C-alpha positions as CSV (number, residue, x, y, z in Angstrom):
1,X,-2.9,11.5,6.1
2,X,-3.7,9.4,3.1
3,X,-7.4,8.6,2.6
4,X,-9.2,5.9,0.6
5,X,-11.0,8.6,-1.4
6,X,-7.7,10.1,-2.6
7,X,-6.4,6.6,-3.6
8,X,-9.7,5.6,-5.2
9,X,-9.6,8.6,-7.5
10,X,-6.3,7.5,-8.9
11,X,-6.5,3.7,-8.9
12,X,-10.2,3.2,-9.7
13,X,-10.2,0.6,-12.5
14,X,-6.7,-0.7,-11.6
15,X,-7.4,-2.1,-8.1
16,X,-10.6,-4.1,-7.7
17,X,-10.8,-3.3,-3.9
18,X,-9.5,-0.3,-2.1
19,X,-9.8,-0.1,1.7
20,X,-8.1,0.7,5.0
21,X,-7.0,-1.8,7.6
22,X,-7.1,-1.3,11.4
23,X,-3.6,0.2,11.4
24,X,-4.8,2.9,9.0
25,X,-2.8,1.6,6.0
26,X,-4.4,1.5,2.6
27,X,-5.1,-2.0,1.3
28,X,-5.4,-2.7,-2.4
29,X,-6.6,-5.9,-4.0
30,X,-6.8,-7.1,-7.6
31,X,-8.5,-10.4,-8.4
32,X,-7.0,-12.9,-10.8
33,X,-7.8,-16.4,-12.2
34,X,-4.4,-16.7,-14.0
35,X,-1.4,-14.6,-12.8
36,X,0.0,-14.2,-16.3
37,X,3.4,-13.2,-14.9
38,X,2.0,-10.7,-12.4
39,X,3.0,-10.8,-8.7
40,X,2.1,-8.9,-5.6
41,X,5.3,-6.9,-5.8
42,X,4.6,-5.9,-9.4
43,X,1.1,-4.9,-8.5
44,X,2.3,-2.8,-5.6
45,X,5.1,-1.1,-7.7
46,X,2.6,-0.2,-10.4
47,X,0.2,1.2,-7.9
48,X,2.9,3.3,-6.2
49,X,4.0,4.6,-9.6
50,X,0.4,5.7,-10.5
51,X,0.0,7.4,-7.2
52,X,3.4,9.2,-7.5
53,X,2.4,10.5,-11.0
54,X,-0.7,11.9,-9.3
55,X,1.5,13.6,-6.6
56,X,0.7,11.1,-3.8
57,X,4.0,9.6,-2.4
58,X,3.5,6.2,-0.8
59,X,5.6,3.3,0.2
60,X,5.0,-0.5,0.4
61,X,4.3,-2.0,3.8
62,X,3.5,-5.5,2.6
63,X,2.6,-7.5,-0.5
64,X,1.1,-10.9,-1.0
65,X,-0.4,-13.3,-3.5
66,X,-3.5,-15.0,-2.0
67,X,-4.5,-18.2,-3.6
68,X,-8.1,-19.5,-3.0
69,X,-10.2,-22.0,-4.8
70,X,-12.6,-20.5,-7.4
71,X,-16.1,-19.8,-6.1
72,X,-18.5,-18.0,-8.3
73,X,-19.9,-14.8,-6.8
74,X,-17.2,-14.5,-4.1
75,X,-15.8,-11.1,-3.2
76,X,-12.3,-10.1,-4.2
77,X,-11.1,-10.7,-0.7
78,X,-12.6,-14.3,-0.7
79,X,-11.0,-15.3,-4.0
80,X,-7.5,-15.4,-5.4
81,X,-6.0,-11.9,-5.5
82,X,-2.9,-9.8,-5.3
83,X,-2.7,-7.7,-2.2
84,X,-0.7,-4.6,-1.5
85,X,-0.6,-2.6,1.8
86,X,0.6,1.0,1.4
87,X,1.2,4.0,3.6
88,X,1.9,7.6,2.9
89,X,5.5,8.7,3.0
């Protein structure tokens, strides 16, 4: 079973928010103001590659680009962000 602690050790500094949803899948978020060519799929692919290099095989369950109006002081989940939902293989 994949834990948040295992993922955080590898992706700390790459993903702004690392958590687990009610289904037990790992949820990664990375905030943005401008996308600069990035997408939810590219974010997820890069995260999977980093985890694979650390010996943690995962697969993508879902990706998204969440667009929200800018609000100073808002959390990552409340602002614009790339979202990737992953599960261990």
